[in-house]
C-alpha positions as CSV (number, residue, x, y, z in Angstrom):
1,M,21.4,-51.4,50.0
2,L,23.1,-52.6,53.4
3,L,21.8,-56.0,54.6
4,T,20.7,-56.3,58.3
5,Q,22.3,-57.7,61.1
6,E,20.1,-60.6,61.2
7,T,20.9,-61.7,57.5
8,D,24.8,-61.0,58.7
9,Y,23.8,-63.6,61.5
10,A,22.6,-65.9,59.3
11,L,25.7,-66.3,57.0
12,R,27.8,-66.6,60.5
13,I,25.4,-69.6,61.2
14,L,25.9,-71.2,57.6
15,R,29.7,-70.5,58.1
16,S,29.6,-72.9,60.9
17,L,27.1,-75.3,59.5
18,S,29.6,-75.8,56.4
19,A,32.4,-77.0,58.7
20,E,30.2,-79.7,60.8
21,S,27.3,-82.0,60.2
22,V,25.2,-81.4,63.0
23,V,25.3,-78.4,65.7
24,S,23.2,-77.2,68.5
25,V,21.8,-73.9,68.0
26,Q,23.4,-73.0,71.5
27,R,26.6,-74.1,70.2
28,L,26.2,-72.1,66.9
29,A,25.4,-69.0,68.9
30,E,28.7,-69.5,70.5
31,Q,31.0,-70.2,68.2
32,E,29.7,-67.2,65.9
33,D,29.4,-64.8,68.8
34,L,25.6,-64.4,68.6
35,P,22.7,-63.4,70.8
36,R,21.3,-66.8,71.6
37,H,18.0,-65.6,71.0
38,F,18.6,-64.4,67.5
39,A,20.4,-67.1,66.6
40,H,16.9,-68.8,67.4
41,K,15.2,-66.8,65.3
42,I,17.3,-67.2,62.5
43,A,17.6,-70.9,62.7
44,K,13.8,-71.0,62.4
45,K,13.8,-68.5,59.4
46,L,16.4,-70.4,57.7
47,E,14.4,-74.1,58.5
48,K,11.2,-72.4,56.8
49,A,13.1,-71.5,53.8
50,G,14.3,-75.1,53.5
51,I,18.0,-73.7,54.0
52,I,19.0,-75.5,57.4
53,C,16.9,-78.6,59.1
54,I,16.3,-78.5,62.9
55,R,16.3,-81.9,64.7
56,R,14.8,-81.7,67.8
57,G,15.9,-84.2,70.9
58,I,19.4,-85.8,72.7
59,A,20.7,-86.2,68.7
60,G,19.3,-82.8,67.5
61,G,20.7,-80.0,66.2
62,C,20.9,-77.6,63.1
63,S,22.5,-79.0,59.9
64,L,22.4,-77.7,56.0
65,S,19.5,-78.8,53.8
66,C,20.8,-77.2,50.6
67,D,23.6,-77.3,48.5
68,L,25.2,-73.8,49.1
69,G,26.6,-73.6,46.0
70,K,23.1,-73.6,44.5
71,T,21.7,-71.3,46.9
72,S,22.0,-67.3,46.5
73,L,22.5,-64.5,48.5
74,Y,19.0,-63.4,47.3
75,D,17.7,-66.5,48.7
76,L,19.0,-65.9,52.1
77,V,18.0,-62.1,52.2
78,T,14.6,-63.2,51.0
79,A,14.5,-65.9,53.3
80,I,15.6,-63.7,56.4
81,E,14.4,-60.1,55.5
82,N,11.2,-61.2,53.0
83,R,12.6,-58.8,50.7
84,A,15.5,-56.4,51.0
85,M,14.5,-53.0,49.5
86,L,16.2,-49.7,48.6
87,S,13.5,-47.5,49.7
88,N,9.8,-48.1,51.1
89,C,8.4,-46.9,47.8
90,M,9.2,-50.0,46.3
91,E,6.7,-51.9,48.8
92,A,3.6,-53.3,47.4
93,G,0.7,-51.2,48.3
94,H,3.0,-48.3,49.6
95,V,1.6,-44.6,49.5
96,C,3.7,-42.3,48.2
97,Q,2.8,-38.7,49.3
98,W,4.7,-36.8,46.3
99,R,3.0,-38.6,43.9
100,E,-0.4,-38.1,45.4
101,S,0.4,-34.5,46.0
102,H,2.3,-33.7,42.8
103,G,0.7,-36.4,40.2
104,G,2.3,-38.0,37.8
105,I,5.3,-40.3,37.4
106,C,8.6,-40.0,40.0
107,C,11.5,-40.2,38.2
108,T,13.4,-41.3,41.7
109,H,11.0,-44.1,42.0
110,N,11.9,-45.2,38.5
111,R,15.5,-44.6,38.9
112,L,15.6,-46.5,42.3
113,C,13.8,-49.5,41.1
114,M,16.2,-49.7,38.1
115,I,18.8,-49.9,40.4
116,Q,17.0,-52.2,42.7
117,R,16.5,-54.7,39.8
118,Q,20.5,-54.6,39.2
119,I,21.6,-55.0,43.2
120,D,18.5,-58.2,42.9
121,Q,20.6,-59.3,39.8
122,E,23.9,-59.4,41.6
123,L,22.6,-61.0,44.8
124,R,20.7,-63.7,42.9
125,S,24.6,-64.7,41.4
126,R,26.3,-64.8,44.1
127,S,26.0,-68.5,45.8
128,L,26.8,-68.5,49.3
129,L,29.6,-71.0,48.9
130,W,31.0,-68.1,47.3
131,V,29.9,-65.4,50.3
132,L,31.1,-67.8,52.5
133,G,34.6,-68.1,50.8
134,L,34.4,-71.5,50.5
135,S,34.5,-71.6,46.1
136,Q,36.5,-69.0,43.7
137,E,33.4,-69.3,41.2
């Protein structure tokens, strides 16, 4: 599974915020070489997930509102991407053409689900502090 560019941008935003207490979205975008419209969109998702806080006004800006040591990469991925899956067939409500035409159990689906569980477990085991290189863990 590959993380999307949006998740990569979110990691960059968190890297900057880990170094400073309050930073404007514009400055975050400049520091991390992000398109400003993406930085705003991602910041809103991070705020909704409780990972950052956004304060408006003259003294406003973004700041961390979570402990990066206790927040996992899985938490970030689900905040940004909702749920990153290896295959569309793992999404709730997905209609599998193969199963409809062949019936029965799809071994490929079952094995991909096994791999997905392992990936999810690994993502849950890695704190954002570790991913950002701020901890040896």
